[in-house]
Biopython code that builds the backbone (N, CA, C, O; Angstrom):
import numpy as np
from Bio.PDB.StructureBuilder import StructureBuilder

atoms = [
    (1, "MET", "N", (152.766, -180.707, -46.259)),
    (1, "MET", "CA", (152.086, -181.328, -47.418)),
    (1, "MET", "C", (152.917, -181.334, -48.964)),
    (1, "MET", "O", (152.532, -181.732, -50.063)),
    (2, "ALA", "N", (154.321, -180.663, -48.494)),
    (2, "ALA", "CA", (155.287, -180.535, -49.612)),
    (2, "ALA", "C", (156.614, -180.252, -49.384)),
    (2, "ALA", "O", (156.929, -179.767, -48.297)),
    (3, "PHE", "N", (157.255, -180.424, -50.035)),
    (3, "PHE", "CA", (159.075, -180.151, -49.473)),
    (3, "PHE", "C", (159.520, -179.363, -51.008)),
    (3, "PHE", "O", (159.284, -179.923, -52.079)),
    (4, "HIS", "N", (160.166, -178.045, -50.933)),
    (4, "HIS", "CA", (160.726, -177.905, -51.434)),
    (4, "HIS", "C", (160.053, -177.287, -52.687)),
    (4, "HIS", "O", (160.701, -177.171, -53.727)),
    (5, "ASN", "N", (158.434, -176.787, -52.577)),
    (5, "ASN", "CA", (157.338, -177.131, -53.751)),
    (5, "ASN", "C", (157.163, -177.976, -54.078)),
    (5, "ASN", "O", (156.373, -177.945, -55.022)),
    (6, "ARG", "N", (157.415, -178.696, -53.874)),
    (6, "ARG", "CA", (156.969, -180.682, -54.637)),
    (6, "ARG", "C", (156.154, -180.796, -53.863)),
    (6, "ARG", "O", (155.919, -179.986, -52.966)),
    (7, "ARG", "N", (155.361, -182.205, -54.149)),
    (7, "ARG", "CA", (154.779, -183.361, -53.555)),
    (7, "ARG", "C", (155.365, -184.398, -52.393)),
    (7, "ARG", "O", (156.203, -185.261, -52.657)),
    (8, "GLN", "N", (154.885, -184.219, -51.261)),
    (8, "GLN", "CA", (155.979, -185.363, -51.074)),
    (8, "GLN", "C", (155.992, -186.768, -51.216)),
    (8, "GLN", "O", (156.741, -187.506, -50.575)),
    (9, "SER", "N", (154.935, -187.243, -52.287)),
    (9, "SER", "CA", (154.875, -188.284, -52.431)),
    (9, "SER", "C", (153.518, -188.474, -53.341)),
    (9, "SER", "O", (152.860, -187.479, -53.645)),
    (10, "ARG", "N", (153.143, -189.729, -53.744)),
    (10, "ARG", "CA", (152.281, -189.925, -54.545)),
    (10, "ARG", "C", (151.967, -191.113, -54.692)),
    (10, "ARG", "O", (152.939, -191.866, -54.754)),
    (11, "ASP", "N", (150.365, -191.881, -54.826)),
    (11, "ASP", "CA", (149.815, -193.247, -54.447)),
    (11, "ASP", "C", (149.112, -193.211, -55.296)),
    (11, "ASP", "O", (148.409, -192.331, -54.799)),
    (12, "ARG", "N", (148.638, -193.413, -56.231)),
    (12, "ARG", "CA", (147.324, -193.719, -56.946)),
    (12, "ARG", "C", (145.817, -194.436, -57.205)),
    (12, "ARG", "O", (144.941, -194.624, -58.050)),
    (13, "GLU", "N", (146.412, -194.813, -55.100)),
    (13, "GLU", "CA", (145.377, -195.413, -54.160)),
    (13, "GLU", "C", (144.091, -194.163, -53.769)),
    (13, "GLU", "O", (142.884, -193.927, -53.716)),
    (14, "VAL", "N", (145.856, -193.496, -53.506)),
    (14, "VAL", "CA", (145.090, -191.837, -53.351)),
    (14, "VAL", "C", (143.726, -191.717, -54.397)),
    (14, "VAL", "O", (142.513, -191.916, -54.453)),
    (15, "THR", "N", (145.199, -191.113, -55.369)),
    (15, "THR", "CA", (144.053, -190.565, -56.854)),
    (15, "THR", "C", (142.302, -191.589, -56.928)),
    (15, "THR", "O", (141.165, -191.167, -57.140)),
    (16, "LYS", "N", (142.657, -192.587, -56.731)),
    (16, "LYS", "CA", (141.434, -193.580, -57.219)),
    (16, "LYS", "C", (140.035, -192.828, -56.452)),
    (16, "LYS", "O", (138.944, -192.473, -56.898)),
    (17, "ARG", "N", (140.849, -192.771, -54.658)),
    (17, "ARG", "CA", (139.768, -192.424, -54.043)),
    (17, "ARG", "C", (139.147, -191.055, -53.897)),
    (17, "ARG", "O", (138.193, -190.734, -53.188)),
    (18, "ILE", "N", (139.781, -190.408, -54.603)),
    (18, "ILE", "CA", (139.541, -188.786, -54.603)),
    (18, "ILE", "C", (139.146, -188.871, -55.653)),
    (18, "ILE", "O", (138.580, -187.854, -56.052)),
    (19, "LEU", "N", (139.203, -189.864, -56.473)),
    (19, "LEU", "CA", (137.465, -188.837, -57.293)),
    (19, "LEU", "C", (136.596, -190.200, -57.648)),
    (19, "LEU", "O", (135.769, -190.212, -58.560)),
    (20, "GLN", "N", (136.880, -191.327, -56.828)),
    (20, "GLN", "CA", (135.665, -191.763, -55.988)),
    (20, "GLN", "C", (134.577, -191.030, -55.182)),
    (20, "GLN", "O", (133.385, -190.850, -55.430)),
    (21, "ILE", "N", (135.422, -190.627, -54.041)),
    (21, "ILE", "CA", (134.954, -189.120, -53.553)),
    (21, "ILE", "C", (133.921, -187.910, -54.420)),
    (21, "ILE", "O", (132.876, -187.331, -54.127)),
    (22, "CYS", "N", (134.467, -187.906, -55.130)),
    (22, "CYS", "CA", (133.975, -186.865, -56.113)),
    (22, "CYS", "C", (132.928, -187.078, -56.712)),
    (22, "CYS", "O", (132.106, -186.162, -56.752)),
    (23, "GLY", "N", (132.624, -188.380, -57.378)),
    (23, "GLY", "CA", (131.918, -188.849, -58.324)),
    (23, "GLY", "C", (131.547, -187.823, -59.179)),
    (23, "GLY", "O", (132.262, -187.092, -59.865)),
    (24, "LYS", "N", (130.668, -187.847, -59.090)),
    (24, "LYS", "CA", (130.334, -186.467, -60.109)),
    (24, "LYS", "C", (130.627, -185.267, -60.251)),
    (24, "LYS", "O", (130.849, -184.682, -61.311)),
    (25, "LYS", "N", (130.644, -184.743, -58.924)),
    (25, "LYS", "CA", (130.902, -183.100, -58.730)),
    (25, "LYS", "C", (132.332, -182.406, -59.710)),
    (25, "LYS", "O", (133.364, -182.998, -60.025)),
    (26, "LYS", "N", (132.190, -181.905, -59.818)),
    (26, "LYS", "CA", (133.423, -180.782, -59.983)),
    (26, "LYS", "C", (134.704, -180.949, -59.261)),
    (26, "LYS", "O", (134.604, -180.500, -58.120)),
    (27, "LEU", "N", (136.188, -181.568, -59.595)),
    (27, "LEU", "CA", (137.207, -181.593, -58.779)),
    (27, "LEU", "C", (138.071, -179.952, -59.177)),
    (27, "LEU", "O", (138.232, -179.458, -60.293)),
    (28, "TRP", "N", (138.352, -179.601, -58.308)),
    (28, "TRP", "CA", (139.194, -178.423, -58.203)),
    (28, "TRP", "C", (140.542, -178.206, -58.356)),
    (28, "TRP", "O", (140.936, -178.489, -57.224)),
    (29, "MET", "N", (141.654, -177.853, -59.074)),
    (29, "MET", "CA", (143.097, -178.063, -58.510)),
    (29, "MET", "C", (143.878, -177.160, -59.016)),
    (29, "MET", "O", (143.640, -176.612, -60.092)),
    (30, "GLU", "N", (144.880, -176.915, -58.299)),
    (30, "GLU", "CA", (146.066, -176.147, -59.697)),
    (30, "GLU", "C", (146.808, -176.708, -60.518)),
    (30, "GLU", "O", (146.990, -177.924, -60.562)),
    (31, "PRO", "N", (147.374, -175.782, -61.342)),
    (31, "PRO", "CA", (147.247, -176.192, -62.468)),
    (31, "PRO", "C", (148.648, -177.530, -62.637)),
    (31, "PRO", "O", (148.776, -178.225, -63.645)),
    (32, "TYR", "N", (149.533, -177.616, -61.427)),
    (32, "TYR", "CA", (150.857, -178.102, -60.963)),
    (32, "TYR", "C", (150.468, -179.725, -60.582)),
    (32, "TYR", "O", (151.242, -180.628, -60.900)),
    (33, "SER", "N", (149.179, -179.998, -59.863)),
    (33, "SER", "CA", (147.917, -181.206, -60.276)),
    (33, "SER", "C", (148.064, -181.568, -60.930)),
    (33, "SER", "O", (148.791, -182.562, -60.948)),
    (34, "GLU", "N", (147.649, -181.202, -61.727)),
    (34, "GLU", "CA", (147.239, -181.586, -62.839)),
    (34, "GLU", "C", (147.153, -183.063, -63.620)),
    (34, "GLU", "O", (146.233, -183.536, -64.287)),
    (35, "LYS", "N", (148.814, -183.752, -63.188)),
    (35, "LYS", "CA", (149.279, -184.439, -63.940)),
    (35, "LYS", "C", (148.903, -186.059, -62.899)),
    (35, "LYS", "O", (149.016, -187.282, -62.982)),
    (36, "LEU", "N", (148.609, -185.420, -62.341)),
    (36, "LEU", "CA", (147.814, -186.394, -61.250)),
    (36, "LEU", "C", (146.751, -186.802, -62.160)),
    (36, "LEU", "O", (146.972, -187.816, -62.822)),
    (37, "PHE", "N", (145.912, -186.348, -62.277)),
    (37, "PHE", "CA", (144.406, -186.637, -62.979)),
    (37, "PHE", "C", (144.862, -186.774, -63.946)),
    (37, "PHE", "O", (145.939, -187.318, -63.706)),
    (38, "ALA", "N", (144.746, -186.609, -65.186)),
    (38, "ALA", "CA", (145.606, -186.550, -66.838)),
    (38, "ALA", "C", (145.226, -187.856, -67.486)),
    (38, "ALA", "O", (145.167, -188.124, -68.686)),
    (39, "GLU", "N", (145.007, -188.535, -66.540)),
    (39, "GLU", "CA", (143.829, -189.714, -67.344)),
    (39, "GLU", "C", (142.750, -190.044, -67.762)),
    (39, "GLU", "O", (142.343, -190.709, -68.715)),
    (40, "GLU", "N", (142.004, -189.115, -66.345)),
    (40, "GLU", "CA", (140.673, -188.888, -66.483)),
    (40, "GLU", "C", (140.232, -187.842, -67.114)),
    (40, "GLU", "O", (140.991, -186.892, -67.300)),
    (41, "LEU", "N", (138.940, -187.820, -67.555)),
    (41, "LEU", "CA", (138.292, -187.376, -68.167)),
    (41, "LEU", "C", (138.013, -186.027, -68.055)),
    (41, "LEU", "O", (137.334, -185.516, -67.165)),
    (42, "PRO", "N", (138.600, -185.409, -69.063)),
    (42, "PRO", "CA", (138.703, -183.461, -68.312)),
    (42, "PRO", "C", (137.235, -182.922, -67.542)),
    (42, "PRO", "O", (137.312, -182.238, -66.522)),
    (43, "GLU", "N", (136.121, -183.242, -68.042)),
    (43, "GLU", "CA", (135.278, -182.395, -67.283)),
    (43, "GLU", "C", (134.860, -183.254, -65.866)),
    (43, "GLU", "O", (133.793, -183.158, -65.260)),
    (44, "VAL", "N", (135.814, -183.967, -65.584)),
    (44, "VAL", "CA", (135.509, -184.418, -63.982)),
    (44, "VAL", "C", (136.208, -183.237, -63.266)),
    (44, "VAL", "O", (135.609, -182.567, -62.424)),
    (45, "TRP", "N", (137.582, -182.985, -63.647)),
    (45, "TRP", "CA", (138.515, -181.586, -63.602)),
    (45, "TRP", "C", (138.868, -180.409, -63.616)),
    (45, "TRP", "O", (138.136, -179.836, -64.424)),
    (46, "GLN", "N", (139.434, -179.855, -63.269)),
    (46, "GLN", "CA", (138.792, -178.076, -63.396)),
    (46, "GLN", "C", (140.596, -177.733, -62.725)),
    (46, "GLN", "O", (140.972, -178.314, -61.707)),
    (47, "SER", "N", (141.633, -176.623, -63.568)),
    (47, "SER", "CA", (142.675, -176.364, -62.655)),
    (47, "SER", "C", (142.368, -174.534, -62.905)),
    (47, "SER", "O", (141.855, -173.980, -63.877)),
    (48, "SER", "N", (142.923, -173.915, -61.583)),
    (48, "SER", "CA", (143.313, -172.719, -61.659)),
    (48, "SER", "C", (144.022, -172.270, -60.756)),
    (48, "SER", "O", (143.944, -172.954, -59.736)),
    (49, "GLU", "N", (145.014, -170.986, -60.645)),
    (49, "GLU", "CA", (145.655, -170.360, -59.784)),
    (49, "GLU", "C", (144.559, -170.221, -58.884)),
    (49, "GLU", "O", (144.669, -170.843, -57.827)),
    (50, "GLY", "N", (143.766, -169.703, -59.021)),
    (50, "GLY", "CA", (142.670, -169.342, -57.918)),
    (50, "GLY", "C", (141.793, -170.503, -57.210)),
    (50, "GLY", "O", (140.985, -169.932, -56.478)),
    (51, "PHE", "N", (141.629, -171.925, -57.135)),
    (51, "PHE", "CA", (140.035, -172.336, -58.156)),
    (51, "PHE", "C", (140.381, -172.409, -56.569)),
    (51, "PHE", "O", (141.041, -173.446, -56.494)),
    (52, "LEU", "N", (140.299, -171.919, -55.395)),
    (52, "LEU", "CA", (139.960, -172.209, -53.955)),
    (52, "LEU", "C", (138.641, -171.582, -53.873)),
    (52, "LEU", "O", (137.641, -172.170, -53.461)),
    (53, "LYS", "N", (138.678, -170.061, -54.383)),
    (53, "LYS", "CA", (138.061, -168.793, -54.341)),
    (53, "LYS", "C", (137.039, -169.625, -55.899)),
    (53, "LYS", "O", (135.915, -169.264, -56.251)),
    (54, "GLN", "N", (137.689, -170.502, -56.407)),
    (54, "GLN", "CA", (136.419, -170.223, -57.893)),
    (54, "GLN", "C", (135.331, -171.561, -57.537)),
    (54, "GLN", "O", (134.251, -171.684, -58.115)),
    (55, "ALA", "N", (135.861, -172.568, -56.428)),
    (55, "ALA", "CA", (134.987, -173.375, -56.079)),
    (55, "ALA", "C", (133.808, -173.424, -55.782)),
    (55, "ALA", "O", (133.440, -172.505, -55.050)),
    (56, "GLY", "N", (132.812, -174.393, -56.165)),
    (56, "GLY", "CA", (130.810, -174.040, -55.788)),
    (56, "GLY", "C", (130.713, -174.385, -54.671)),
    (56, "GLY", "O", (131.721, -174.860, -54.149)),
    (57, "ASP", "N", (129.658, -174.295, -54.002)),
    (57, "ASP", "CA", (129.134, -175.196, -53.142)),
    (57, "ASP", "C", (128.656, -176.597, -53.405)),
    (57, "ASP", "O", (127.644, -176.987, -53.988)),
    (58, "GLY", "N", (129.839, -177.392, -52.712)),
    (58, "GLY", "CA", (129.908, -178.551, -52.837)),
    (58, "GLY", "C", (131.136, -179.652, -54.157)),
    (58, "GLY", "O", (131.103, -180.800, -54.600)),
    (59, "GLU", "N", (131.999, -178.525, -54.312)),
    (59, "GLU", "CA", (132.524, -179.052, -55.582)),
    (59, "GLU", "C", (133.721, -179.320, -54.605)),
    (59, "GLU", "O", (133.548, -178.884, -53.467)),
    (60, "VAL", "N", (135.254, -180.151, -54.928)),
    (60, "VAL", "CA", (135.732, -180.703, -54.284)),
    (60, "VAL", "C", (136.877, -179.912, -55.238)),
    (60, "VAL", "O", (136.916, -179.710, -56.451)),
    (61, "CYS", "N", (138.020, -179.466, -53.862)),
    (61, "CYS", "CA", (139.522, -178.877, -54.581)),
    (61, "CYS", "C", (140.347, -179.727, -53.678)),
    (61, "CYS", "O", (140.114, -179.892, -52.481)),
    (62, "PHE", "N", (141.386, -180.284, -54.386)),
    (62, "PHE", "CA", (142.875, -180.676, -53.687)),
    (62, "PHE", "C", (143.579, -180.009, -54.169)),
    (62, "PHE", "O", (143.815, -179.502, -55.266)),
    (63, "THR", "N", (144.117, -180.066, -52.673)),
    (63, "THR", "CA", (145.157, -179.195, -52.607)),
    (63, "THR", "C", (146.295, -179.840, -51.882)),
    (63, "THR", "O", (146.075, -180.497, -50.865)),
    (64, "GLU", "N", (147.908, -179.630, -52.521)),
    (64, "GLU", "CA", (148.762, -180.622, -52.463)),
    (64, "GLU", "C", (150.094, -179.316, -51.451)),
    (64, "GLU", "O", (151.064, -179.488, -50.713)),
    (65, "ARG", "N", (149.488, -178.322, -51.912)),
    (65, "ARG", "CA", (150.749, -177.527, -52.344)),
    (65, "ARG", "C", (149.927, -175.896, -51.517)),
    (65, "ARG", "O", (150.441, -175.536, -50.458)),
    (66, "ILE", "N", (149.175, -175.371, -51.864)),
    (66, "ILE", "CA", (148.045, -174.479, -51.679)),
    (66, "ILE", "C", (147.383, -174.938, -50.033)),
    (66, "ILE", "O", (146.604, -175.853, -49.765)),
    (67, "SER", "N", (148.049, -173.890, -49.082)),
    (67, "SER", "CA", (147.059, -174.013, -47.773)),
    (67, "SER", "C", (145.905, -173.700, -47.815)),
    (67, "SER", "O", (145.733, -172.507, -48.066)),
    (68, "PRO", "N", (144.541, -174.609, -47.591)),
    (68, "PRO", "CA", (143.127, -174.206, -47.192)),
    (68, "PRO", "C", (142.531, -173.128, -46.727)),
    (68, "PRO", "O", (141.434, -172.599, -46.906)),
    (69, "ASN", "N", (143.946, -172.793, -45.773)),
    (69, "ASN", "CA", (142.977, -171.730, -44.702)),
    (69, "ASN", "C", (142.578, -169.925, -45.215)),
    (69, "ASN", "O", (142.077, -168.951, -44.652)),
    (70, "GLU", "N", (143.365, -170.347, -47.136)),
    (70, "GLU", "CA", (143.029, -169.448, -48.167)),
    (70, "GLU", "C", (141.342, -169.016, -48.313)),
    (70, "GLU", "O", (140.673, -168.073, -48.738)),
    (71, "ALA", "N", (141.086, -170.680, -47.511)),
    (71, "ALA", "CA", (139.211, -170.218, -47.995)),
    (71, "ALA", "C", (138.747, -171.008, -46.811)),
    (71, "ALA", "O", (138.020, -171.965, -47.080)),
    (72, "VAL", "N", (139.024, -170.793, -45.571)),
    (72, "VAL", "CA", (138.704, -171.753, -44.201)),
    (72, "VAL", "C", (136.778, -171.751, -43.682)),
    (72, "VAL", "O", (136.055, -172.511, -43.037)),
    (73, "GLU", "N", (136.606, -170.470, -44.394)),
    (73, "GLU", "CA", (135.032, -169.742, -44.804)),
    (73, "GLU", "C", (134.145, -171.035, -45.581)),
    (73, "GLU", "O", (133.033, -171.452, -45.257)),
    (74, "LYS", "N", (134.847, -171.414, -46.479)),
    (74, "LYS", "CA", (134.337, -171.846, -47.999)),
    (74, "LYS", "C", (133.785, -173.410, -47.563)),
    (74, "LYS", "O", (132.704, -173.989, -47.669)),
    (75, "ILE", "N", (135.623, -173.902, -46.815)),
    (75, "ILE", "CA", (135.108, -175.385, -46.537)),
    (75, "ILE", "C", (134.363, -176.363, -45.712)),
    (75, "ILE", "O", (134.640, -176.427, -44.514)),
    (76, "GLU", "N", (133.309, -177.250, -46.289)),
    (76, "GLU", "CA", (132.092, -177.769, -46.077)),
    (76, "GLU", "C", (132.805, -179.193, -44.749)),
    (76, "GLU", "O", (132.628, -179.473, -43.563)),
    (77, "GLU", "N", (133.563, -179.668, -45.823)),
    (77, "GLU", "CA", (133.964, -180.378, -44.854)),
    (77, "GLU", "C", (135.686, -181.054, -45.378)),
    (77, "GLU", "O", (135.968, -180.999, -46.575)),
    (78, "LEU", "N", (136.555, -181.562, -44.524)),
    (78, "LEU", "CA", (138.369, -182.087, -44.843)),
    (78, "LEU", "C", (138.821, -182.920, -44.711)),
    (78, "LEU", "O", (139.061, -183.357, -43.585)),
    (79, "ILE", "N", (139.272, -183.758, -46.225)),
    (79, "ILE", "CA", (139.180, -185.749, -46.078)),
    (79, "ILE", "C", (140.783, -185.152, -45.978)),
    (79, "ILE", "O", (141.169, -184.287, -46.764)),
    (80, "LEU", "N", (141.575, -185.661, -45.024)),
    (80, "LEU", "CA", (142.847, -185.768, -44.881)),
    (80, "LEU", "C", (143.772, -187.015, -45.465)),
    (80, "LEU", "O", (143.035, -187.873, -44.979)),
    (81, "PHE", "N", (144.714, -187.731, -46.066)),
    (81, "PHE", "CA", (145.512, -188.708, -46.349)),
    (81, "PHE", "C", (146.330, -188.681, -45.761)),
    (81, "PHE", "O", (146.953, -187.675, -46.098)),
    (82, "GLU", "N", (147.271, -189.608, -44.321)),
    (82, "GLU", "CA", (148.408, -189.968, -43.987)),
    (82, "GLU", "C", (148.743, -190.722, -44.760)),
    (82, "GLU", "O", (148.064, -191.695, -45.088)),
    (83, "TRP", "N", (150.472, -190.291, -45.473)),
    (83, "TRP", "CA", (151.038, -192.149, -45.720)),
    (83, "TRP", "C", (151.740, -192.643, -43.949)),
    (83, "TRP", "O", (151.743, -191.977, -42.913)),
    (84, "ASN", "N", (152.147, -193.727, -44.156)),
    (84, "ASN", "CA", (152.694, -194.627, -43.432)),
    (84, "ASN", "C", (154.114, -194.648, -42.943)),
    (84, "ASN", "O", (154.710, -195.617, -42.474)),
    (85, "ARG", "N", (154.698, -193.069, -43.177)),
    (85, "ARG", "CA", (155.982, -193.302, -43.419)),
    (85, "ARG", "C", (155.967, -191.248, -43.656)),
    (85, "ARG", "O", (155.250, -190.575, -44.397)),
    (86, "THR", "N", (157.164, -190.763, -42.595)),
    (86, "THR", "CA", (157.562, -189.835, -42.626)),
    (86, "THR", "C", (158.425, -188.801, -43.258)),
    (86, "THR", "O", (159.564, -188.638, -42.822)),
    (87, "TYR", "N", (157.921, -188.004, -44.370)),
    (87, "TYR", "CA", (158.150, -187.168, -44.659)),
    (87, "TYR", "C", (159.277, -185.707, -45.021)),
    (87, "TYR", "O", (158.720, -184.627, -45.219)),
    (88, "PRO", "N", (159.945, -185.737, -45.049)),
    (88, "PRO", "CA", (160.546, -184.084, -45.434)),
    (88, "PRO", "C", (158.951, -182.886, -45.854)),
    (88, "PRO", "O", (158.069, -182.857, -46.712)),
    (89, "ALA", "N", (159.216, -182.345, -45.055)),
    (89, "ALA", "CA", (157.878, -181.283, -45.412)),
    (89, "ALA", "C", (158.887, -179.312, -45.101)),
    (89, "ALA", "O", (159.791, -179.142, -44.283)),
    (90, "ASP", "N", (158.417, -178.423, -45.857)),
    (90, "ASP", "CA", (158.668, -177.014, -45.256)),
    (90, "ASP", "C", (157.187, -176.554, -45.032)),
    (90, "ASP", "O", (156.795, -175.859, -44.095)),
    (91, "LEU", "N", (156.279, -177.167, -46.261)),
    (91, "LEU", "CA", (154.871, -176.670, -45.947)),
    (91, "LEU", "C", (154.187, -177.817, -45.541)),
    (91, "LEU", "O", (154.258, -179.029, -45.743)),
    (92, "ARG", "N", (153.191, -176.682, -44.611)),
    (92, "ARG", "CA", (152.658, -178.053, -43.925)),
    (92, "ARG", "C", (150.906, -177.603, -43.414)),
    (92, "ARG", "O", (150.535, -176.432, -43.335)),
    (93, "LEU", "N", (150.261, -178.468, -43.197)),
    (93, "LEU", "CA", (149.125, -177.752, -42.941)),
    (93, "LEU", "C", (148.766, -177.387, -41.881)),
    (93, "LEU", "O", (149.175, -178.047, -40.925)),
    (94, "ASN", "N", (147.841, -176.171, -41.597)),
    (94, "ASN", "CA", (148.205, -174.910, -41.415)),
    (94, "ASN", "C", (146.682, -174.820, -40.321)),
    (94, "ASN", "O", (146.381, -174.050, -39.409)),
    (95, "LEU", "N", (146.172, -175.678, -40.774)),
    (95, "LEU", "CA", (144.876, -175.475, -40.063)),
    (95, "LEU", "C", (144.514, -175.871, -38.944)),
    (95, "LEU", "O", (144.429, -177.094, -38.836)),
    (96, "ASN", "N", (144.174, -175.040, -37.731)),
    (96, "ASN", "CA", (143.567, -175.623, -36.438)),
    (96, "ASN", "C", (142.593, -176.660, -36.611)),
    (96, "ASN", "O", (141.419, -176.567, -36.971)),
    (97, "LEU", "N", (143.129, -177.449, -36.363)),
    (97, "LEU", "CA", (141.952, -178.997, -36.038)),
    (97, "LEU", "C", (141.344, -178.736, -35.205)),
    (97, "LEU", "O", (140.177, -178.846, -35.582)),
    (98, "SER", "N", (141.387, -178.391, -34.086)),
    (98, "SER", "CA", (140.712, -178.460, -32.989)),
    (98, "SER", "C", (139.310, -177.795, -33.441)),
    (98, "SER", "O", (138.442, -178.070, -32.614)),
    (99, "GLU", "N", (138.883, -177.089, -34.390)),
    (99, "GLU", "CA", (137.958, -176.147, -35.031)),
    (99, "GLU", "C", (137.129, -177.489, -36.054)),
    (99, "GLU", "O", (136.496, -177.453, -37.109)),
    (100, "TRP", "N", (137.435, -178.339, -35.331)),
    (100, "TRP", "CA", (136.935, -180.292, -36.633)),
    (100, "TRP", "C", (136.437, -181.030, -36.024)),
    (100, "TRP", "O", (136.727, -180.871, -34.838)),
    (101, "LYS", "N", (135.685, -181.949, -36.224)),
    (101, "LYS", "CA", (135.315, -183.048, -35.895)),
    (101, "LYS", "C", (135.826, -184.594, -36.304)),
    (101, "LYS", "O", (135.636, -185.111, -37.405)),
    (102, "LEU", "N", (136.382, -185.093, -35.390)),
    (102, "LEU", "CA", (136.702, -186.486, -37.098)),
    (102, "LEU", "C", (135.542, -186.812, -37.127)),
    (102, "LEU", "O", (134.901, -186.799, -36.076)),
    (103, "ALA", "N", (135.121, -187.083, -37.980)),
    (103, "ALA", "CA", (133.721, -187.969, -38.634)),
    (103, "ALA", "C", (134.544, -189.326, -39.152)),
    (103, "ALA", "O", (133.970, -190.343, -38.761)),
    (104, "GLU", "N", (135.358, -189.509, -39.683)),
    (104, "GLU", "CA", (135.363, -190.624, -40.520)),
    (104, "GLU", "C", (137.208, -190.710, -40.422)),
    (104, "GLU", "O", (137.977, -189.763, -40.591)),
    (105, "GLN", "N", (137.661, -192.501, -40.020)),
    (105, "GLN", "CA", (138.988, -192.506, -40.067)),
    (105, "GLN", "C", (138.823, -193.821, -40.864)),
    (105, "GLN", "O", (137.788, -194.487, -40.897)),
    (106, "GLU", "N", (140.007, -194.114, -41.517)),
    (106, "GLU", "CA", (140.288, -195.700, -42.355)),
    (106, "GLU", "C", (141.364, -196.034, -42.512)),
    (106, "GLU", "O", (142.203, -195.179, -42.228)),
    (107, "ASP", "N", (141.733, -196.995, -42.873)),
    (107, "ASP", "CA", (142.927, -197.385, -43.259)),
    (107, "ASP", "C", (142.763, -198.112, -44.321)),
    (107, "ASP", "O", (141.760, -198.822, -44.390)),
    (108, "PHE", "N", (143.688, -198.091, -45.347)),
    (108, "PHE", "CA", (143.908, -198.937, -46.919)),
    (108, "PHE", "C", (145.211, -199.272, -47.063)),
    (108, "PHE", "O", (146.015, -199.019, -46.166)),
    (109, "PRO", "N", (145.563, -199.860, -48.170)),
    (109, "PRO", "CA", (146.260, -200.419, -48.748)),
    (109, "PRO", "C", (147.004, -199.257, -50.116)),
    (109, "PRO", "O", (146.405, -199.267, -51.191)),
    (110, "GLY", "N", (148.222, -198.360, -49.990)),
    (110, "GLY", "CA", (147.979, -198.014, -50.969)),
    (110, "GLY", "C", (149.133, -199.546, -52.142)),
    (110, "GLY", "O", (149.537, -200.687, -51.916)),
    (111, "PHE", "N", (149.205, -198.350, -53.576)),
    (111, "PHE", "CA", (149.932, -199.207, -54.426)),
    (111, "PHE", "C", (151.344, -198.967, -54.046)),
    (111, "PHE", "O", (152.081, -199.947, -54.151)),
    (112, "SER", "N", (152.091, -197.395, -53.450)),
    (112, "SER", "CA", (153.186, -197.763, -52.847)),
    (112, "SER", "C", (154.023, -197.353, -51.384)),
    (112, "SER", "O", (155.139, -196.928, -51.086)),
    (113, "HIS", "N", (152.380, -197.877, -50.460)),
    (113, "HIS", "CA", (152.316, -197.399, -49.475)),
    (113, "HIS", "C", (151.989, -198.647, -48.827)),
    (113, "HIS", "O", (150.821, -198.993, -49.007)),
    (114, "GLU", "N", (152.606, -199.320, -48.212)),
    (114, "GLU", "CA", (152.433, -200.583, -46.555)),
    (114, "GLU", "C", (150.684, -199.988, -46.354)),
    (114, "GLU", "O", (149.803, -200.783, -46.682)),
    (115, "LYS", "N", (150.317, -198.761, -45.878)),
    (115, "LYS", "CA", (149.515, -198.248, -45.230)),
    (115, "LYS", "C", (148.691, -197.171, -45.142)),
    (115, "LYS", "O", (148.949, -196.575, -44.096)),
    (116, "ILE", "N", (147.679, -196.560, -45.851)),
    (116, "ILE", "CA", (147.685, -194.994, -45.704)),
    (116, "ILE", "C", (145.912, -194.700, -44.983)),
    (116, "ILE", "O", (144.790, -195.004, -45.387)),
    (117, "THR", "N", (146.298, -194.153, -44.065)),
    (117, "THR", "CA", (145.046, -193.032, -43.505)),
    (117, "THR", "C", (144.044, -192.181, -44.351)),
    (117, "THR", "O", (144.610, -191.310, -45.012)),
    (118, "GLN", "N", (143.111, -192.217, -44.441)),
    (118, "GLN", "CA", (141.820, -191.438, -44.663)),
    (118, "GLN", "C", (141.398, -190.761, -43.523)),
    (118, "GLN", "O", (141.684, -191.290, -42.449)),
    (119, "LYS", "N", (140.842, -189.811, -43.511)),
    (119, "LYS", "CA", (140.618, -189.089, -42.238)),
    (119, "LYS", "C", (138.996, -187.984, -42.708)),
    (119, "LYS", "O", (138.925, -187.245, -43.690)),
    (120, "ARG", "N", (138.436, -188.100, -42.178)),
    (120, "ARG", "CA", (136.826, -187.119, -42.532)),
    (120, "ARG", "C", (136.901, -186.312, -41.580)),
    (120, "ARG", "O", (136.840, -186.852, -40.475)),
    (121, "TYR", "N", (137.063, -184.681, -41.589)),
    (121, "TYR", "CA", (136.707, -184.196, -40.947)),
    (121, "TYR", "C", (135.065, -182.803, -41.534)),
    (121, "TYR", "O", (134.705, -182.339, -42.616)),
    (122, "ILE", "N", (134.538, -182.647, -39.973)),
    (122, "ILE", "CA", (133.551, -181.674, -40.229)),
    (122, "ILE", "C", (133.606, -180.370, -39.532)),
    (122, "ILE", "O", (134.362, -180.098, -38.599)),
    (123, "LYS", "N", (132.883, -179.728, -39.981)),
    (123, "LYS", "CA", (133.183, -178.226, -38.687)),
    (123, "LYS", "C", (132.203, -178.382, -37.403)),
    (123, "LYS", "O", (131.013, -178.584, -37.159)),
    (124, "LYS", "N", (133.039, -178.236, -36.947)),
    (124, "LYS", "CA", (131.750, -178.121, -35.531)),
    (124, "LYS", "C", (130.813, -176.887, -35.211)),
    (124, "LYS", "O", (131.263, -175.761, -34.995)),
    (125, "ARG", "N", (129.578, -177.180, -35.203)),
    (125, "ARG", "CA", (129.095, -176.109, -34.667)),
    (125, "ARG", "C", (128.971, -175.490, -33.468)),
    (125, "ARG", "O", (128.398, -174.403, -33.391)),
]
sb = StructureBuilder()
sb.init_structure("model")
sb.init_model(0)
sb.init_chain("A")
sb.init_seg("    ")
for serial, (resi, resn, name, xyz) in enumerate(atoms, 1):
    if name == "N":
        sb.init_residue(resn, " ", resi, " ")
    sb.init_atom(name, np.array(xyz, "f"), 0.0, 1.0, " ", f" {name:<3s}", serial, name[0])
structure = sb.get_structure()
């Protein structure tokens, strides 16, 4: 998820997809992530240090340096973006994905990455 407390990579096509996923729903993030969405209308997103606990039902949280484990009981679905290359990392996603079902997977071209994979997981019942 991060290396030395910084994002591993950025691709503007991923940012566009995240906003499409949100639609009119509020997008929550930590203040560090604000610059990724700075050109979007501020009413679309909200930043806060405690955003994972503040987000309401159906709202979207963008995590890049904070593990979603803090609020795993609130997560309705999980969307992961994977790059087509390996970056160094010292912070990794530490969710047990065996408790989740892969519902969708799609590859798409990014702006700075030849291939990005988007995976959507839902909780197993």
